[in-house]
C-alpha positions as CSV (number, residue, x, y, z in Angstrom):
1,M,128.7,74.5,145.0
2,T,130.0,71.0,144.9
3,L,131.3,69.1,141.0
4,K,128.3,67.2,142.0
5,T,125.8,70.2,142.0
6,L,127.3,72.0,139.0
7,L,126.9,68.5,137.2
8,G,123.0,68.7,138.2
9,A,122.2,72.0,137.4
10,A,123.9,71.8,133.9
11,V,122.2,68.5,133.1
12,S,118.6,70.1,134.4
13,T,119.2,73.2,132.4
14,L,120.2,71.0,129.4
15,A,117.0,69.5,129.7
16,L,114.6,72.1,129.6
17,T,116.2,73.5,126.6
18,T,116.2,70.1,124.6
19,G,112.9,70.3,125.3
20,A,111.8,73.5,124.3
21,W,114.2,72.8,121.1
22,A,112.1,69.7,120.8
23,Q,108.9,71.3,119.8
24,T,107.7,70.6,116.5
25,E,107.0,74.0,114.4
26,I,104.0,73.4,112.2
27,Q,103.8,76.8,109.8
28,W,100.5,78.4,109.2
29,W,100.8,80.6,106.1
30,H,97.5,83.0,106.1
31,A,96.1,86.0,104.3
32,H,93.9,87.5,107.4
33,S,95.0,90.6,108.6
34,G,93.8,93.1,110.9
35,R,91.5,92.4,113.4
36,L,90.9,89.1,111.6
37,G,95.3,88.1,111.6
38,E,94.9,88.8,115.5
39,L,92.6,86.4,116.3
40,V,94.2,83.8,114.0
41,D,97.4,84.8,116.3
42,E,95.2,84.0,119.7
43,I,94.0,81.0,118.1
44,A,97.6,79.7,117.4
45,S,98.5,81.1,121.1
46,G,95.5,79.2,123.0
47,F,97.2,75.9,120.7
48,N,100.6,76.5,121.8
49,A,99.3,76.6,125.9
50,S,97.4,73.8,125.4
51,Q,100.4,71.4,124.9
52,G,104.2,71.2,124.5
53,D,104.9,68.9,122.0
54,Y,104.1,71.2,118.9
55,V,103.7,75.0,118.1
56,V,102.4,76.7,115.6
57,T,103.7,79.7,114.1
58,P,101.0,81.8,111.9
59,S,102.6,84.1,108.8
60,H,100.2,86.6,106.9
61,K,101.5,86.5,103.4
62,G,99.2,88.8,102.0
63,N,96.2,88.3,100.0
64,Y,94.6,85.3,99.1
65,S,95.6,85.3,95.6
66,E,99.3,86.2,97.2
67,T,98.7,83.9,99.6
68,L,98.3,80.7,97.2
69,N,100.8,82.1,94.8
70,A,103.4,82.3,97.9
71,G,102.1,78.6,98.8
72,I,102.9,77.4,95.0
73,A,106.1,79.2,94.9
74,A,107.6,77.6,98.3
75,F,106.4,73.8,96.6
76,R,108.4,74.3,94.4
77,A,111.4,75.7,96.4
78,G,111.3,72.7,99.0
79,E,109.8,75.5,101.1
80,Q,106.7,74.9,101.9
81,P,104.4,75.5,105.2
82,Q,102.9,72.4,106.5
83,L,99.4,74.5,106.7
84,L,98.4,76.6,103.6
85,Q,95.0,78.9,103.3
86,V,93.4,78.8,100.0
87,F,90.3,80.3,99.2
88,E,87.5,78.4,97.6
89,V,88.2,79.4,94.7
90,G,91.6,77.9,94.7
91,T,89.9,74.3,95.6
92,A,90.4,72.9,91.7
93,T,93.9,74.3,91.5
94,M,95.1,72.5,95.1
95,M,92.8,69.1,93.8
96,A,95.0,69.1,90.5
97,A,97.5,69.9,92.4
98,G,98.5,66.0,92.8
99,G,101.8,65.6,95.1
100,A,101.8,68.7,96.5
101,I,99.0,68.0,99.0
102,K,98.2,65.6,101.9
103,P,94.7,65.1,101.9
104,V,92.9,65.9,105.1
105,Y,91.0,63.0,105.7
106,E,94.5,60.9,104.9
107,L,96.3,62.7,107.5
108,M,93.5,62.2,110.7
109,E,93.1,58.9,109.8
110,A,96.9,58.2,110.0
111,S,96.8,60.4,113.3
112,G,94.8,57.6,115.2
113,I,92.9,60.8,116.4
114,D,88.9,60.3,117.4
115,W,88.0,62.4,114.2
116,D,84.3,62.7,112.7
117,P,84.0,64.4,109.7
118,D,80.5,63.7,109.6
119,A,80.7,66.7,112.8
120,Y,80.9,69.4,109.7
121,I,78.1,70.9,108.4
122,G,77.7,69.6,104.8
123,A,77.3,73.0,103.1
124,V,80.7,73.9,104.6
125,K,82.2,70.3,104.0
126,G,80.7,69.8,100.8
127,Y,82.8,72.8,99.0
128,Y,86.3,70.5,100.0
129,T,85.2,67.0,99.5
130,T,86.0,64.5,96.8
131,A,82.8,62.8,95.2
132,D,82.7,60.2,97.6
133,G,82.8,62.3,100.8
134,R,86.1,62.5,101.6
135,M,87.6,65.9,103.3
136,L,90.7,66.9,100.9
137,S,90.8,69.9,102.7
138,M,89.8,71.8,106.4
139,P,87.1,74.0,106.1
140,F,88.3,77.0,108.5
141,N,86.6,80.7,107.4
142,S,83.5,79.8,105.7
143,S,81.1,83.0,105.1
144,T,78.6,83.5,103.0
145,P,77.2,87.5,101.6
146,V,74.5,89.1,103.5
147,L,73.6,92.7,103.3
148,W,74.6,95.4,105.9
149,V,72.4,98.2,106.7
150,N,73.1,101.6,108.3
151,R,70.5,101.9,110.6
152,D,70.6,105.6,111.0
153,A,71.1,106.4,107.6
154,L,67.8,104.7,106.9
155,A,66.1,106.9,109.4
156,A,67.5,110.2,108.3
157,A,66.1,109.4,104.8
158,G,63.1,108.9,106.3
159,L,63.0,104.8,106.2
160,D,61.9,102.6,108.7
161,P,65.2,101.4,109.7
162,D,63.1,97.5,110.0
163,M,62.2,98.0,106.9
164,D,61.7,94.6,104.9
165,L,64.8,94.1,102.8
166,S,64.6,90.6,101.9
167,T,64.1,91.4,98.2
168,W,66.3,93.5,95.5
169,E,62.7,95.4,94.6
170,Q,62.0,96.5,98.5
171,V,66.0,97.5,97.9
172,E,65.5,99.7,95.0
173,T,62.5,101.2,96.7
174,A,65.3,102.4,99.7
175,L,67.9,103.1,97.7
176,D,65.2,105.9,95.5
177,A,64.5,106.7,98.9
178,L,68.5,107.5,100.4
179,K,69.1,109.1,96.9
180,A,66.0,111.7,97.3
181,A,67.4,112.7,100.5
182,G,70.8,113.1,99.2
183,H,72.8,110.3,100.2
184,A,75.9,110.2,98.1
185,C,76.4,106.1,98.7
186,P,73.5,104.6,99.2
187,L,74.5,101.2,98.5
188,T,78.2,99.6,97.4
189,T,79.6,95.6,97.5
190,A,82.3,94.4,98.1
191,W,83.7,90.9,96.4
192,Q,81.1,92.1,93.0
193,S,82.0,88.5,91.3
194,W,81.6,86.3,94.4
195,I,77.9,88.5,95.4
196,H,76.6,89.2,92.5
197,L,77.3,86.4,90.3
198,E,78.0,83.5,91.9
199,N,75.5,83.9,94.6
200,L,73.1,85.2,93.0
201,S,73.3,82.2,90.8
202,A,72.9,80.0,93.3
203,Y,70.0,81.8,95.7
204,H,68.3,81.6,92.5
205,N,68.8,77.8,91.6
206,V,70.1,79.1,88.2
207,P,73.8,77.5,86.7
208,F,76.6,80.0,87.0
209,A,78.4,76.5,84.9
210,T,77.6,73.4,83.1
211,Q,78.6,70.4,84.6
212,E,76.9,71.3,87.6
213,N,79.0,73.9,88.3
214,G,82.5,71.8,87.3
215,F,81.5,69.4,90.6
216,A,80.5,66.9,87.7
217,G,83.8,67.4,85.2
218,L,86.1,69.3,84.1
219,D,84.2,69.8,80.2
220,T,82.5,72.8,82.0
221,E,81.6,75.7,80.2
222,L,80.2,79.2,81.8
223,T,76.7,80.2,81.8
224,L,76.6,83.0,83.7
225,N,74.7,85.0,81.1
226,G,71.2,83.9,81.6
227,P,68.4,86.1,82.4
228,V,68.3,85.8,85.9
229,Q,71.8,87.3,85.8
230,V,71.7,89.7,83.4
231,K,68.6,91.1,85.0
232,H,70.4,91.8,88.2
233,I,73.8,93.2,86.4
234,Q,71.8,95.2,84.4
235,A,69.6,96.6,87.2
236,M,73.0,97.2,89.2
237,G,74.2,99.3,86.7
238,D,71.3,101.4,85.9
239,W,71.9,102.1,90.1
240,A,75.5,103.4,89.2
241,R,74.5,105.4,86.5
242,D,72.0,106.9,88.8
243,G,74.5,107.2,91.4
244,K,72.2,104.9,93.7
245,F,74.9,102.1,93.7
246,I,78.7,103.2,94.0
247,Y,81.3,101.2,93.0
248,N,85.2,100.8,94.9
249,G,86.6,98.3,94.1
250,R,86.7,94.7,93.1
251,R,87.9,92.9,96.9
252,N,86.7,95.1,99.6
253,E,87.2,98.4,99.5
254,G,83.9,99.3,100.0
255,G,84.2,98.2,103.6
256,A,86.3,100.9,104.7
257,S,83.2,103.6,103.4
258,F,80.5,101.5,105.0
259,R,82.3,101.2,108.4
260,A,82.9,104.9,107.9
261,G,79.2,105.8,107.6
262,E,79.5,106.7,104.1
263,C,77.2,104.4,102.5
264,A,73.8,103.3,103.9
265,M,73.6,99.4,102.5
266,F,76.4,97.1,102.1
267,T,76.7,93.5,100.4
268,E,79.3,91.6,102.1
269,S,80.4,88.5,103.6
270,S,79.1,87.6,107.0
271,A,82.6,88.3,108.5
272,G,82.9,91.5,107.6
273,Y,80.7,91.3,111.8
274,A,84.4,91.9,113.1
275,G,85.4,94.8,111.7
276,I,81.7,96.6,111.3
277,K,81.2,95.8,114.7
278,S,84.7,97.1,115.9
279,E,84.7,100.1,113.7
280,A,81.1,101.7,113.1
281,A,80.1,104.8,115.0
282,F,76.5,104.1,114.0
283,D,73.3,101.8,115.1
284,F,73.7,98.7,112.5
285,G,72.2,95.5,111.3
286,V,72.4,92.4,109.2
287,R,70.1,91.4,106.9
288,P,69.7,88.1,104.6
289,L,70.9,88.6,100.9
290,P,68.2,90.0,98.6
291,Y,66.5,87.8,96.3
292,W,64.4,89.0,92.9
293,A,60.9,88.1,93.8
294,E,59.6,87.6,90.3
295,V,62.5,84.5,90.2
296,A,60.3,81.2,90.7
297,G,62.1,79.3,93.5
298,A,64.2,81.9,95.4
299,P,65.7,82.1,97.9
300,Q,67.6,78.7,97.1
301,N,70.5,78.7,99.7
302,T,73.9,81.3,99.5
303,I,77.1,79.6,99.4
304,I,80.3,79.5,101.2
305,G,83.4,81.8,100.2
306,G,86.3,82.5,102.5
307,A,88.7,79.7,102.5
308,S,90.4,76.0,103.8
309,L,93.2,74.7,105.1
310,W,95.3,72.4,103.2
311,V,98.2,70.5,104.3
312,M,101.1,70.2,102.2
313,A,103.1,67.5,100.9
314,G,107.0,66.2,101.8
315,H,107.0,67.1,105.7
316,D,107.6,64.2,108.4
317,D,105.7,62.0,110.6
318,A,106.4,64.6,113.7
319,E,105.2,67.6,111.6
320,Y,102.3,65.5,110.2
321,A,100.8,64.4,113.9
322,G,101.4,68.3,115.2
323,T,99.5,69.5,112.1
324,A,96.4,66.7,113.1
325,A,96.7,67.9,116.9
326,F,96.2,71.1,115.6
327,L,93.7,70.9,113.2
328,N,91.6,68.8,115.7
329,Y,92.0,71.7,117.9
330,L,90.6,74.4,115.8
331,S,87.8,71.9,115.3
332,S,86.9,72.0,118.7
333,P,83.7,73.6,119.6
334,E,84.8,76.1,121.9
335,V,87.3,77.1,119.6
336,Q,84.8,77.4,116.6
337,A,82.3,78.8,118.4
338,K,84.6,82.0,119.7
339,W,85.9,82.3,116.4
340,H,82.1,82.4,114.6
341,Q,81.3,84.9,117.6
342,D,84.6,87.0,116.8
343,T,84.3,87.1,113.4
344,G,81.2,86.4,111.5
345,Y,82.5,83.3,110.0
346,L,80.4,80.4,110.1
347,P,80.8,77.5,112.4
348,I,82.2,74.8,110.6
349,T,81.1,72.1,113.2
350,K,77.2,71.3,114.6
351,A,78.1,71.3,117.2
352,A,79.5,74.7,117.7
353,G,76.7,76.5,116.1
354,E,74.7,74.7,118.9
355,L,77.0,75.8,121.7
356,T,77.1,79.5,120.4
357,R,73.3,79.4,120.5
358,E,73.2,78.0,124.0
359,Q,75.6,81.0,125.4
360,G,72.9,83.3,124.5
361,F,75.1,85.1,121.5
362,Y,72.3,85.0,118.5
363,D,70.1,86.8,121.4
364,A,71.9,89.2,122.0
365,N,73.4,90.0,118.8
366,P,70.0,90.1,116.4
367,G,71.1,88.8,113.0
368,T,74.5,87.0,113.3
369,D,72.9,83.8,112.7
370,I,71.2,85.3,109.3
371,A,74.5,83.4,107.4
372,V,73.7,79.9,108.9
373,I,70.3,80.1,108.6
374,Q,70.8,81.3,104.7
375,M,73.1,78.0,104.3
376,T,71.6,75.5,105.7
377,A,67.2,76.5,105.2
378,N,67.1,74.4,102.0
379,E,69.4,71.2,100.7
380,P,71.7,72.4,98.4
381,T,71.0,71.7,94.5
382,A,73.2,71.4,91.6
383,N,73.0,74.9,90.8
384,S,73.6,75.9,94.7
385,K,76.3,73.5,96.4
386,G,79.1,75.5,94.8
387,L,81.9,76.1,92.4
388,R,84.6,74.0,91.3
389,L,86.3,75.9,88.8
390,G,89.7,75.3,87.1
391,S,91.6,79.0,87.2
392,F,89.1,80.7,88.8
393,D,90.9,83.6,90.1
394,Q,91.8,84.7,87.0
395,I,88.7,84.0,85.5
396,R,86.9,86.1,88.0
397,G,89.7,88.6,86.9
398,I,87.8,88.7,83.5
399,I,84.4,88.9,85.6
400,D,85.3,92.2,87.3
401,E,86.7,93.8,84.2
402,E,83.2,92.9,82.2
403,L,81.1,94.4,85.6
404,E,83.0,97.7,85.7
405,A,82.8,98.5,82.2
406,V,79.0,98.1,82.8
407,W,78.9,100.4,86.0
408,A,81.1,102.8,84.0
409,G,78.0,102.7,81.2
410,D,80.4,101.0,78.0
411,K,78.7,98.0,78.1
412,D,74.9,96.6,78.4
413,A,75.0,93.7,81.2
414,Q,74.2,91.1,78.4
415,A,77.3,92.1,76.1
416,A,79.4,92.2,79.3
417,L,78.3,88.9,80.5
418,D,78.7,87.3,76.9
419,S,82.0,88.5,76.9
420,A,82.8,87.0,80.1
421,V,81.6,84.0,79.1
422,E,83.4,83.6,76.3
423,R,86.9,84.8,77.4
424,G,86.5,82.5,80.7
425,N,85.5,79.6,79.0
426,Q,88.7,80.1,77.0
427,L,90.6,79.4,80.4
428,L,88.5,76.3,81.6
429,R,89.2,75.3,78.0
430,R,93.2,75.1,78.8
431,F,92.8,73.9,82.6
432,E,91.1,71.0,81.0
433,Q,93.6,70.4,78.3
434,A,96.4,70.4,81.1
435,N,94.8,68.3,83.6
436,Q,93.3,65.3,81.6
């Protein structure tokens, strides 16, 4: 081999290696594990294969609270990722973080990408926008609660698996029959505060807090101890006493019991679809979240849970260009439709929902469009557009403690919710004072 050939080969090798080195890395910290974590990896791999300038590296950082805390700690140490997944109750905290974030609308405007913020579903993006409608973070995994049912368990209790379960009154009838038939777990739940207080309030168009649930100002106060909330929590407390509602934990511990066929009905996120579909060895169905028929105006609309992606400050132009390109890819109809169909999370764009319907997914999987219908059936009100409360992760912890006292029979609903309001308002005042 001649010297010229050797030099040519060396130059070619160097060019290839340099090209690989030249890829800009985008770190994406998230809270998804199990099947959802695998699907996150698929999205990143799809983007990485679609171009050669950037590589997205997803990293699981624990549950939602742990991921938020990891991001805060990393920013203080100057080691923050480009993208941080933050659950919806952390929105006010991130908004107050000031220099720690780069608003998505600024990122996308600077990128030169043809990006339309109006392409996103209003009930989803509204949670993450400023008062004048500018998007602060990118909606990603948005869900809303539904009622999952074990159709086989209903049939075994002598019930019609297709029976109407639209109202809590009808659910109570089913619980009575399941209990009488000897079922050990007629009903369980995940995320008790989110479903049975936050969404309960929105669905019945009653305030969870003043100042439009925190959207209109930091001087908000909790009002989750009103008549509708007390009625519902007391009913669940009575069901717990009678063995018709089985409490399994604050997060999604009840999911394992439902997927194993141990519980007949289960209130959980629409995103439970991925795990239930892959694990349940029984005939299951999904129904709208029940409402109390005696409450005038119900049902209104439910509100979202899940999380959005926040762009962290302190990165260079190349990293931001890659981040913008990835968020644009993430929002594409094809990627969003697949994510929606695989997981049960809402499609964050109108086009993704339309593509899903065109592909026949809703026809082939009855009930999978319930979450979308439930969120968009009515124009959101001041009581039903969502929550934006400071220190809300800690407030949820307080609510969990008080609800657990009801389930255990140590408090009635009124006393427990009154205590939750008093304790939670103390945290709201501290947050207000710290962010004036």
